[in-house]
N, C-alpha and C positions, 0 to 999 in steps of 0.2 A: 047503377053500375056495381055497387058493393054487393047487391043481391045476385047479380050475374056471376060475380067472382065466387061468392059462397056456394052458389048452386053448382058451379063448375067444379070447385074443389071437392064438394060432396059427391059428385057423380064420377070423379076420377079424372077430370080434365087437368091437364098440366099446361102451364104457360110455356113449357119448353117444347113439347111434342104433341099437344092436342089430347084427344081422348084415348084412354087406356082401357082395354077390356080383355077378358079371358086370360090367355097365357101371357098377354103383354102387360099385365098389371105392374110388373117390376122391370127395371132396366136390366141389361145384361150384367152378369157379375164382373167385378173388377179382376183383371189378370192377377193371379196370385203372386207374380213377381214384382208387382207395383209396390213401391215403398211410399206409402201415404204420409210418412213422417219426415220424408226427406226435405220438404220445404217448410216444415213447422218451425216456428221460432223457439229458441231455447226456453226452458221452464222459468228461468230467472229474468226473462225479457218482460218489461212493463211498458206499454204504450204511454206516451206522454203528450200533452196538448201542445207543447212547444215544438215538437217535431211535425213537419208538414209533409203531405203528399202533394205532388204537383200533377195537375191534370192539364194536358196540353190543349190549347185553343188556337184558332186561326188568328185572332186579333188580340190575344192575351191569354195568359194561363190563369188557372185557379189553384190557390194554395189552401189546403184544408187539413184539419187535424187527422190523425190516424184513426180516431174514434168518431163514429157517426151515429146519430140518434134516429132510430126508425120510428116513423109516425103513422104506421098502418092503423093502430088501435084508435087514434084520435078521430072522433066523429063517426067511427064505423059501428053502426048498430046491428049489422047482420052477423058478422063474425065475432066481434069483440064486445057487443052489447053495451056500447058507449052510452053514458048518461051525462047530460050537460054539467051536472054538479062536479064532475071529475076535472073539468078544465082548470079551475084554480090550482089544483094539485100539479097538473101538467105545467102550468105557468111557473110554479114555485120550483119544480124540478129543472125546467129550462133555465131559470135564473141562476140556479146553483151550478149547472153545467157550464154556462157562459162564464161564471166567476172563476172557473177552473180552466178556462181556455177551450172548452169543447163547444164549438159554435156551429156545428155542421148537422143539418137536418136532411133526412131522406124521406120524401113522401111520394105520392102518385095520384094520378087523376081518378083512379078507381077507388082509392081509400076514402070510405065515407061518401062516395059520389061527390067529391069536391070539398066535403066538409073538413077533411084533414088539411087541405090547402088553406081553407079559410082560417082554421085554428092556428096554423103556422104563421099566417099573415098577422094575426093578432099578437102572436108572441114576439114578432120582430118589428112591430109597428113603430116603436119609438127608438129603435136602434139605428145607428149610422149604417148605411148600406154596405160599407166595406168591413163591417164588424161581424158578419155572419155569412155562412155558405148554405145556399138552398139548392137541393137536388129534387127534381120532379121526374115522373115517368109517363110517357105517352100510352094511353089506354089502347090496347091492341085488338080487343074483341070488336069486330066490325059494327059500326054505327052509321047513321045517315051521312055524317060528314065524310066517312071513308068511301061511301058510294058516290056522293056528289062531288067531293074534292079529293080523289084518291091520292094525288101527289102532295097536296097542300094540307091534308088532314092533320099531320103533326103540328103545323103552324096554327090552323084553326082551333085546335084543342088547346094549344098553349096560350092563345089569346084569352080564352076563358079562364085558364089557370091563373094567368097574371092578374086578372080581375079579382079572382078569389084571394090571391095573395096580397093584392094591393101594391104590387111591385111593377117596375118597368121592365125588369129582366130577372132571370134566374141564373145560377152559376153553372149548373149541370143539368142536361136534359137527356134522359135515356129512353130507348125503345123498351117497353116492359117485357117483351118476349117476341119470339119469331112466328107467332101464329096469326099475324096480321093478314088481312085480305090482300094487300098490295105486295108487289115484288120488292125485294131488297133495294134495287135501283130506285124505285119510286119513293120508298121511305127515305132513302139516303138523300134524295133531292129535296124532300120536304124538310128534313132535319137541317140540311145545309142552309136552306132558306131562313130557318129560324136564327141561325148564326149570322147570316148576312144582314138580317133586319135588327140585330142587336137584342133579340128576345132571350137569348141564352149565350153564355160565353163558350161553353163546351158541350159536346154531345157524345153519347156512348150507347151501349146496349146492356140489357140484362137477360139472363137465362139463355143466351145464344150458345150454340155449339161452336167449336173451333172453326169449322168450315164456314158457317154463316157469319161469324165474327170477321173473318178475313175478307169475305165477300163485301160486307158492309164497310170495312176499312178501305177497300179498294174503290168502292163507289163514292165514298165521302172524299177520297183523295182527288177525284176528278174536279171537285169544287174547292180544293185547297184546304179542306177541313180535316183535322186529325180525328181519329177515333180515340177519345180520351180515356175510356174505361169500359171494362166488361165486368 
């Protein structure tokens, strides 16, 4: 999967809108009247681990630090040229972050073709389950599971992820992008099923447009599941 991701990035594929070519290599320019600094925090603002962000769930919320550790490089030999001897350094960095209250990891099924998940699992193996927050992302490039189980593909892939992690559940499960083969209602049903089965506490999306995000929110609401994050 990691090689699919790297090949796609190299050829101009986006997780947001698919393939770009010719005059469509760049998005439309931002309206000159848009104030991009309007929502930026003041320069003296410093995020701290004791302040939490609440992600809403159907059967319980997730409270995570404002800072999250991105785990794309871990195990990824295609884009980041990962080497096994790097893992002890990652483990040391994770231990330091946790000591400061930053216990929130973001990974994905595509990162290292599951190796990032495996490394994350080793990092948290001896930690109490309520002492860290794990976020994972559903791989959206069509695979056999998406064809054979179009609605339940998010669940089927999360089953594999949980084995990689060595966990019974994750805290946040995102759709990695809107380029999935299935319709949004189909994906929403599969994501909601993951919540119902206790495989994840909350669900959300990544790289979605405003319109697609609202559509997903509406579809999840049919199952009483909130959209926790974009």
